[in-house]
N, C-alpha and C positions, 0 to 999 in steps of 0.2 A: 504494500500500500504506500503510495507516495502522497504525503500530506503536505499541502503548501498553502501559503497565503495568497498566491497568485490566482487570477481569475481562471475560470474553466476553459476559456478559449486559448489562453496562453499555455495552460497545462496540456490541452489537446494538441496544440501545434508542436510543442517541444517534445512531448513524451507519448503521444497518442499511438505511435506505432508499437509500443511495448504492450505485452499481454499481462498487464497488472491492473490493480484497482487504484482509483484516484480519489483525492479529496481536494477541493478548491475553496478559496476564500476562507481559510481557517476553519473549515468544517461545515460551511453552509451548503456546499454541493458535494454529493457522493456519486461516484461512478463505479459500478460493479463492472469488472472486465466483461466485455461483450454486451453490456447493457447501455442504457441511456443515462444522462445526468439527471439526478433527482435532488430536490431540496431535502435536507435532513429532517426538517419539520416545517410546518407552515410559518412563513415569515412575511413581514411587510417592508416595503421600501418607500412608503409615502413620506417619510421623514427627510429624505435626501435633499430636496430643494431648500428647505429651511436651514439645514446644517451646512449645506454647500455655500449658501450666501454668507454665513459666518466665517467659514474658512477662507473664502475669497478675499476678505479683508486682510488676512495674514499673508496671502500670496502677494497682495499689493505692497504690504509692509516689508516683505523679505524677498528681494530679487533672487531669482534662481529657484525658488520653491514652486511647487505645483501641486495640483489636485489630481489624484487618480480615482476615477469613479468606476466602481464595479456594480454588479446588479443589486447587491444588498449591503454594500459598505462603501465608505469614502476613506481615502487615505491622503493626508497632507505630507508630501515628501520635502525634506529640506537638506538632503545630502550635499548638494553643491551650492551651499550658501555661506554667508559670513559665519565663521565658526564661533565667534564671540556672541553675536546677536541671536543666532538660531536657537540655542538652548533656552534663552530667556523667553523668546516668543513661543516656543513649543510648550513651555510650562504655562505661560499665560493662556494660550489657546486651550490647552488641556483643562485647566481650571475653569475657564469660561464654558467649555462644552460640558463638563461634568455638572456644573451648575444648571445649564440650560436643559440638559437631558435628565434631570433628577426625577421627573415624573413620567419619563418615556422609557420603554423597555430597550434601552441601548447601552452599550458598553463603550467607553472611551479608553483607549490604551496607548501608551507610548512604546514604540519599538525602536529599532536601530535607525535613527534619524527620520522617523515617521511618527505621525499621530493618526491613529485609526479609529474609526467609529463604525460599529456594526451591531447587529441585534445581540442582546444579552443572552447568555446561556448557550451560546454556540461558540465552540473553540476547537483547537486541535485535540484537546483531551476528550471532549464529547464525541468527536469523530473517531478517535481511537476506541472508545467504548462501543461504538457501533460495530466495528470490526471484531473486537474481542468477544462480543456477544454472539457472533456468527460461527466461530470456530475455536478450537483449542490448539493454539500455535505452540510448537516446541522451541521456537527461537524468535525473539523479537529484539530489534535494535532500533533505537531512535536517536538521531543526531540532529542538533540544531544550534543556531548561533544567535537567536533573537529572544527577546522577552516573551514573545508569543508562543515560543516552544515550551515555556515553563508549565503551561496547562497540560501539555502532553507528558512532560516528565513526571508531574504529580500523579497523573492518572496511571502511568506505567511503573510507578515506584517498585512494586513487588513482582512485576511481570517481565521486565526487560532490562537489557543493557542500555542505559541512557547516557548520552555523551554530550556535554556542552562544549561547543567550540568557542573559545574566548575565556576571559578571566573572571567576569562577574560571578557573584555567588549564584548558585543554581540548585534546583531540586534533582538535577541529574546525578547519577552515581559516579560518573567519571568526567574528567575535564581534559581537553587538549588545547 
């Protein structure tokens, strides 16, 4: 199973020729090998325009940043921006979005030079549970380098070899 934060179209383009299962948008989309893409659960994306307009203010404030819109999530990227100003604005945007979405079933999270907004209760960990419930695997290994991989590592604590790429503290059992 390849679990990614990328959208399903990119996953299909890059890896569609492989005879494996896929997960896209951090667990929102599930693709059984040989099947079609399905939502892991009923979700809504009617919140996107309101949140997008809030993020656009930060795109204007931080040259080089941009918005990636997926079907059920928004991501503000700031990798190629001013390294001093970016973390300040990312924290400010995150705080503003958390406040704005307090009564909406959304999750705001910071990743590796991104701020992502998606439906709450859907993540790489819940996607892993989907696959774990379907079969009894004799070997599982999960490797990740982002904060969004922590949900996966927590879910697989007793089931897998989990490896964090990078130095930050992690739920993974191993680090490289």
